[in-house]
C-alpha positions in Angstrom: -26.0 194.9 152.6 -27.2 194.6 156.3 -28.4 191.1 155.6 -25.0 190.0 154.4 -23.3 191.7 157.3 -25.4 190.0 159.9 -25.1 186.6 158.1 -21.3 187.0 158.1 -21.3 188.1 161.8 -23.3 185.0 162.7 -21.0 182.7 160.8 -17.9 184.2 162.6 -19.6 183.9 166.0 -20.6 180.3 165.4 -17.2 179.4 164.1 -15.6 181.0 167.2 -17.9 179.0 169.5 -17.1 175.7 167.8 -13.4 176.5 167.9 -13.5 177.4 171.6 -15.4 174.2 172.5 -12.9 172.0 170.9 -9.8 173.6 172.4 -10.8 174.4 176.0 -9.9 171.8 178.6 -10.6 172.4 182.3 -7.8 171.5 184.6 -9.3 170.6 188.0 -5.9 170.2 189.6 -7.1 167.0 191.4 -10.3 168.7 192.7 -13.9 168.2 191.8 -14.8 169.9 188.5 -17.2 172.7 189.6 -19.0 172.5 186.3 -20.0 168.9 186.8 -23.5 168.3 188.2 -23.7 166.7 191.7 -27.1 165.1 191.0 -28.2 163.2 187.9 -31.4 164.0 186.0 -33.0 160.9 187.7 -32.2 162.4 191.2 -29.2 160.1 192.0 -26.2 161.6 193.7 -23.1 161.5 191.5 -20.0 159.9 193.0 -17.3 162.5 192.6 -14.5 160.6 194.4 -11.6 159.7 192.1 -10.3 156.2 192.1 -7.7 155.7 194.8 -4.9 153.3 194.5 -3.6 151.6 197.6 -0.2 153.0 197.0 -1.6 156.5 197.2 -3.1 156.0 200.6 -1.4 157.3 203.7 -2.1 156.0 207.1 -1.8 159.1 209.3 -3.0 157.8 212.7 -4.8 155.1 214.6 -6.9 155.3 217.7 -6.7 151.7 218.9 -9.3 150.0 221.0 -8.8 146.3 221.9 -12.6 145.7 221.9 -12.7 146.5 218.2 -13.8 150.1 218.1 -10.6 151.4 216.6 -10.5 154.4 214.3 -7.9 155.2 211.6 -7.1 158.3 209.7 -6.3 157.6 206.0 -5.7 160.5 203.7 -7.4 162.8 206.2 -10.6 160.7 206.4 -11.6 159.0 209.7 -12.6 155.3 209.1 -13.4 152.2 211.1 -13.7 148.5 210.3 -16.4 148.1 207.6 -16.0 151.6 206.2 -15.0 152.3 202.6 -12.3 154.6 201.4 -12.3 154.8 197.6 -13.1 151.3 196.3 -11.3 149.7 199.3 -13.0 148.3 202.5 -11.4 148.5 205.9 -11.1 144.9 207.1 -8.9 145.1 210.2 -7.2 147.6 212.4 -4.3 147.1 214.9 -2.1 149.4 216.9 0.2 150.1 213.9 -1.5 148.7 210.7 -4.8 148.8 208.8 -5.8 146.1 206.4 -7.8 147.1 203.3 -9.5 144.9 200.8 -10.7 145.4 197.2 -12.4 142.3 195.7 -9.7 139.6 196.4 -6.8 142.0 196.8 -5.6 142.9 200.3 -3.3 145.8 201.1 -1.6 146.6 204.5 -1.1 150.2 205.5 1.5 150.8 208.2 2.1 153.8 210.4 5.3 155.6 209.6 7.6 155.9 212.5 8.8 159.4 213.3 12.6 160.0 213.2 13.7 162.0 216.3 
């Protein structure tokens, strides 16, 4: 009797575990999944940045320097010429625009003018 009871209990628990694994989906709401490891088993750092599309990038500000030491703020990240944001590389920066490149594609981000 006890043997049958424990066997039945184990079957129910295993069935519930399989059922739970197949139906649970973690919604990260656009943030990094906290259950995902940050380092691989070989010791490499895992890239957790999601793919950005150029249309999702927002040029928030530019600190312009004529000698070429300009900085730009894109989606809250400070970048300079040569830096990467997502899979795009910052090519050029002017007083009101930043040019990004991804392979052969170029995209121009423009500062939005404030309405007074």
